[in-house]
C-alpha positions in Angstrom: 0.2 0.0 0.1 1.4 3.4 -1.1 0.6 6.2 1.7 1.6 10.0 1.5 4.8 10.5 4.0 2.2 12.6 6.0 0.9 9.0 7.5 4.4 6.9 7.1 5.9 8.8 9.8 3.1 7.7 12.4 2.9 3.8 10.9 3.7 0.7 12.6 7.1 -0.8 11.8 5.7 -3.9 10.6 3.8 -2.5 7.8 6.0 -1.6 4.4 5.1 1.4 3.5 6.5 3.6 0.3 6.3 7.4 0.5 5.0 9.6 -2.2 7.9 11.6 -3.7 5.8 15.2 -3.0 3.5 16.0 -0.5 0.1 17.2 -2.3 -2.3 20.0 -0.4 -5.6 18.8 -1.1 -8.3 21.4 -1.7 -10.8 19.7 -0.1 -13.9 22.1 -1.5 -12.9 21.3 -4.9 -14.0 17.1 -4.3 -17.0 18.0 -3.3 -19.4 18.1 -6.6 -16.9 15.4 -8.2 -17.9 12.8 -5.9 -19.1 9.8 -7.0 -20.8 8.7 -3.9 -23.9 7.9 -3.4 -26.5 8.9 -0.7 -27.8 6.5 2.0 -30.2 6.8 4.9 -28.7 7.3 8.6 -28.9 3.6 9.5 -27.3 2.6 13.0 -26.5 -0.9 11.9 -24.9 0.4 8.8 -21.6 2.1 11.7 -21.6 -1.2 12.3 -21.0 -2.7 8.9 -19.2 -0.4 7.6 -16.7 -0.8 10.7 -16.4 -4.6 9.8 -15.6 -3.8 6.6 -12.2 -1.9 7.2 -11.7 -3.5 10.4 -8.3 -5.9 10.8 -8.7 -9.5 10.4 -6.5 -10.2 13.4 -8.0 -7.4 15.7 -11.4 -6.8 14.5 -12.3 -4.2 16.8 -9.8 -2.2 15.5 -9.2 -0.4 11.6 -5.6 -0.5 11.0 -3.2 1.2 8.4 -4.4 -0.9 5.9 -8.0 -1.0 6.3 -8.1 3.1 7.1 -6.2 3.4 3.5 -8.7 1.6 1.6 -11.7 3.5 3.5 -9.7 6.8 2.5 -9.6 5.5 -1.0 -13.2 4.4 -1.0 -14.7 7.8 0.7 -12.8 9.5 -1.5 -11.1 11.1 1.2 -7.4 12.5 0.0 -4.7 11.5 2.6 -2.1 13.9 1.9 -4.4 16.3 3.2 -6.2 17.4 6.3 -9.7 15.3 5.8 -7.7 11.9 7.6 -6.5 14.1 10.3 -9.8 15.9 11.1 -11.7 12.4 11.1 -9.2 11.3 13.7 -9.5 14.4 15.7 -13.9 14.2 15.4 -13.4 10.2 16.5 -10.8 11.1 19.2 -8.5 8.7 18.3 -5.1 8.5 20.4 -3.0 6.9 17.4 -2.7 8.1 13.7 -3.6 5.5 11.3 -5.9 3.8 14.0 -9.3 4.1 14.9 -10.9 1.9 17.4 -14.6 0.3 17.5 -15.5 2.2 20.5 -13.9 5.5 19.1 -15.5 5.3 15.7 -19.1 4.0 17.3 -19.0 6.9 19.5 -18.1 9.6 17.1 -20.3 8.2 13.9 -23.8 8.1 16.5 -23.0 11.5 17.8 -22.9 12.9 14.4 -25.5 10.5 12.6 -22.8 9.5 10.2 -23.5 5.7 8.8 -21.8 6.5 5.0 -18.9 7.5 2.9 -21.5 9.7 1.3 -22.6 11.4 4.6 -18.8 11.1 5.8 -17.2 12.6 3.0 -20.0 15.8 3.2 -18.9 16.4 6.9 -14.9 16.3 6.4 -15.2 18.7 3.8 -17.7 20.6 5.8 -14.7 20.9 8.9 -12.7 21.7 6.6 -14.4 24.8 4.9 -14.9 26.0 8.4 -11.5 25.3 10.3 -8.4 25.5 8.0 -10.5 27.9 4.9 -11.7 31.5 5.2 -14.8 30.1 4.5 -17.5 31.1 6.3 -19.8 28.6 8.2 -22.2 26.7 6.0 -26.0 27.4 6.2 -28.4 24.7 8.1 -30.3 23.1 5.0 -33.5 20.8 5.0 -32.3 17.8 4.7 -28.8 17.7 6.3 -27.6 14.3 6.0 -25.3 14.5 9.3 -26.3 16.1 12.8 -24.8 18.9 12.8 -24.4 19.7 16.9 -20.6 19.2 16.6 -20.3 21.4 13.9 -21.7 24.1 15.4 -20.1 23.4 18.2 -16.8 24.2 16.6 -18.3 27.1 14.2 -19.0 28.5 17.3 -15.5 29.7 18.4 -13.6 29.0 15.0 -10.4 29.9 16.5 -10.5 27.8 19.5 -11.5 24.4 17.7 -8.8 25.0 15.1 -6.3 25.6 18.1 -7.5 22.3 19.8 -7.3 20.2 16.7 -3.6 21.4 15.8 -2.7 20.7 19.4 -4.5 17.1 18.8 -2.3 16.4 15.8 0.9 16.8 17.7 -0.3 14.3 20.0 -1.4 12.0 17.2 1.8 11.7 15.0 4.3 12.3 18.3 6.0 8.3 18.2 4.9 6.5 21.4 6.9 8.0 24.8 8.9 10.6 22.7 8.7 14.4 23.8 9.2 15.2 20.2 8.5 15.6 16.7 11.1 15.2 14.3 11.5 18.4 12.3 10.6 16.7 8.9 7.7 15.6 10.0 6.7 18.9 11.5 7.1 20.5 8.6 5.2 18.3 6.9 2.5 18.8 9.1 3.0 22.6 8.9 2.6 22.2 5.5 -0.9 20.7 5.6 -2.4 22.3 9.0 -0.9 26.4 8.8 0.7 27.2 5.4 -2.5 27.3 3.6 -3.4 29.9 6.4 -0.6 31.8 7.1 1.6 32.6 4.2 4.5 33.3 6.6 4.2 29.0 7.3 5.9 28.6 3.7 9.1 30.8 4.8 9.4 29.2 8.0 9.4 25.8 6.1 12.3 26.8 3.5 14.1 28.1 6.4 14.0 25.4 8.7 15.1 23.3 5.0 17.9 25.3 4.0 19.3 25.2 7.3 19.1 21.9 8.1 20.1 22.2 11.6 16.8 21.5 13.5 16.3 17.6 14.3 12.7 17.8 16.2 10.3 20.0 17.5 8.6 19.3 21.1 5.3 20.9 22.4 6.2 24.4 23.0 7.7 24.7 19.4 4.8 23.0 18.1 2.8 25.6 20.3 4.1 29.0 20.1 4.4 28.4 15.5 1.1 28.2 15.7 1.0 31.7 17.9 3.7 32.9 15.8 1.7 32.7 12.7 -1.3 34.1 14.1 0.0 37.1 15.6 3.0 38.8 13.6 2.3 40.2 10.5 4.2 38.9 7.7 6.2 41.7 7.7 7.7 41.1 11.0 6.6 44.8 12.2 5.0 43.7 15.2 7.6 40.7 16.5 9.1 41.2 19.9 12.5 39.8 20.0 12.6 40.0 23.9 9.2 37.8 23.6 9.6 33.8 25.0 10.0 32.8 21.2 11.5 29.7 20.3 15.2 30.0 18.9 13.9 28.7 15.9 11.5 31.3 15.3 14.8 33.7 16.8 16.6 32.5 14.3 14.1 32.6 11.7 13.4 36.4 12.0 17.1 37.4 11.6 17.1 35.2 8.6 14.3 37.0 7.1 15.2 40.4 8.1 18.7 39.6 6.3 17.3 38.5 3.1 14.7 41.7 3.1 17.8 43.5 3.6 19.7 42.1 0.9 17.1 42.3 -1.9 15.9 45.9 -0.9 16.8 48.1 -4.3 20.0 49.8 -4.1 18.0 53.2 -5.5 16.0 53.3 -2.1 19.3 52.7 -0.4 20.5 55.7 -1.5 18.0 58.1 -1.5 17.7 56.8 2.5 21.3 57.6 2.6 20.9 61.4 1.0 17.8 61.8 3.9 
């Protein structure tokens, strides 16, 4: 089975995954109109039936990495973007690529989702809500899922995204380790932060160029979101005396030097004349 890098980092060691060469940022909204999935009425029995279809043969109360890949393929859920992460978060999963029967049953029953068609719609709605600038979708008659959780997320979009973002750290963090290796962190930042905060693309360029940072702990992970939310693209409101991780201090110095080096000579002369 072929999975993108975003899941290879947390895959069980006894399964051979080969990573894609490139990480493609999915645009969830583009998938909606092209979906070939057929709508089905809600049925609690179908929740269990759907789980059994993708459950491990040796462990029937768990959907593992292989079954999850098949579920995403059948449900038209791109595995190279944020949709699978949103599913793990919504279900309260404890491990990336693994869903237990209890997690599945609770999450799907609460949102009244019993088909891949409805799951596809729900995850795309969450993506639009939390990872784009789109306004919360208006309720329509015949809504295919229970909007209780969606409305809760919509009531505090910023807070909901922060919870989702921090949950991703715990999902991908290996075992008892306190850190995520930097290559994995950059991959997740590219999916979670770069689409919303353009400065994140510059940060990842800096990290890759320097190659000196080996891992990101929970503090670095948390402060990266805070940096994206509070510091402008031109770093006008960056406070060097703030409690920023050294990685971000180094990035700011790098960007300032780069900006100064790209300043037109004519402008420099005008400044000197003044």
